[in-house]
N, C-alpha and C positions, 0 to 999 in steps of 0.2 A: 200840613202841618211838616216843617222841613226835617230830614232826618237827623239832623242833631237835635234838634229839638225834641223830637221824637224819642231820641236815646238819650236826653236827660230825665224827660219824662218817664222813660220805663227806670231807670236807674234809681229816680227818686220811689218809684213806686216797690222796688226791690227793697231799698233801704229801708222802708219803713213797715215792709209788710211781716206780719207775722207767718210764724212755718207752716198754717193752714194756709195762709192767703199766697204764700211762695208756690206751692202746691197749686195751686189753684192758678197762679199766674204763667207757670209751666205749662198746663194741661193748653190752654190759652194759644200759648206762643205756638204751640207743635202743631196746635190746629191749624192755626194762620198760615205756618211752614207749609203743610199739606194741603190746604187752599191755594196758596202762592204756586206751590208745584203745579196742582192741576191745570192753572188759569196758563203757566208760562208752556207747561205739556199740549195744551191745546191752543196755544201759539204758536208752536213750534221753536221756541227758546232753550235750546237744549243745555245750554249753559245757567241759566236761571231756572231750570226744572232741578237741573245738579245740585245748584246751591243750596237751593229750600228742601230737598231730601235728605242733604246731608245737614242743615241745619234741624229737621225735626228729630233724624237720630242722634244726633246730640243730646238734644233735649229730653227726648227717650233714656238715654243713658244717664243726664242726671235725676231724671224721675227713678230710674231701676237703683241707681244711686242712695238714693233718700228712704228706700224701705228699710225698716228695720226687722230684719231676719227672726231676729231672739223676740220681740215682742208679739211680731204679725202672725206668726204659725202658719198655718197653712193659707191663710190669706194674705200671705206675704208670699209663701209661696206661688200662687195662683198669680198675684201683680205679677211677677216677676215673668213668670212663662207669657203672660198677656203682651208685656212689654219686649221680650225677645219677637216672640210671633210678628208684632206691629214692625218690630225692625226689619225681620226678612222679607215681610209682604213690604216695604219702602224700597229695600236692595231690590227685591224684585221689578217693582214698579220702573225703577230707574235702568235697570239691566233690558228690560221688556219693550219700554216705553209706552207702558200699557195705563192705562187711567182706573180700571176697576182693582187693583191693589192700593189704589191712593181715597177712592172714594169705601172703599172698609176701613182704611184705617183713620180716614175721618171722621167717619161714623164711630168707630171705638171711641175717639179721643173724645167728640162731643161725648157721648155717655156717661166715659169716666169724670169730666168736668163738670158736666150736671150733676151728678153722684155726687162729687166730690164737694161740688156747691151747695147742695142738700143738705148733706152730714155734717158741714162746718155751721151751716147756719144754723143747723138742731142741738147743737153747742150751746153750754150757757158765757156768754161774755165774759173775758177775763177780767179781775178786779185789778184796776189801777191803784199804783200806791200814790196816796194825795199829795206826796212830798215831791214825788218823780213821776209827771205823767209819762215820759218815754219807756219807764218799768212796767212789768206786769208782775203781779203777784205771784209768787209761788204756790202751787193748790196745793 
């Protein structure tokens, strides 16, 4: 798939996603970026490594911004701490040019993505308004 086609595919996926699906997309995007950073590190591609670490950090920033601190309570606080920890580990991997911090972040992101997917799958499907299939009925 060409880069332009991939970009269009992602844009369409995001445009039609529910808030739950958007978080899952972000987790997978961050995980892909970290995996790419590890590959670039192994290949000695400093520019590629830097670009992908930055991409993962930006996605983690978006995830942190999406946390509802008021409704999330201690879970939100813990999640924000975990995001900050992963940000620090990514910075460490970038500065020290080492794989272990990247591997750790990849593992954490994979765990979060899997947990998020399982939680989202356990929720009842939203009701779709019969006259507006593009709109979900308020619960």
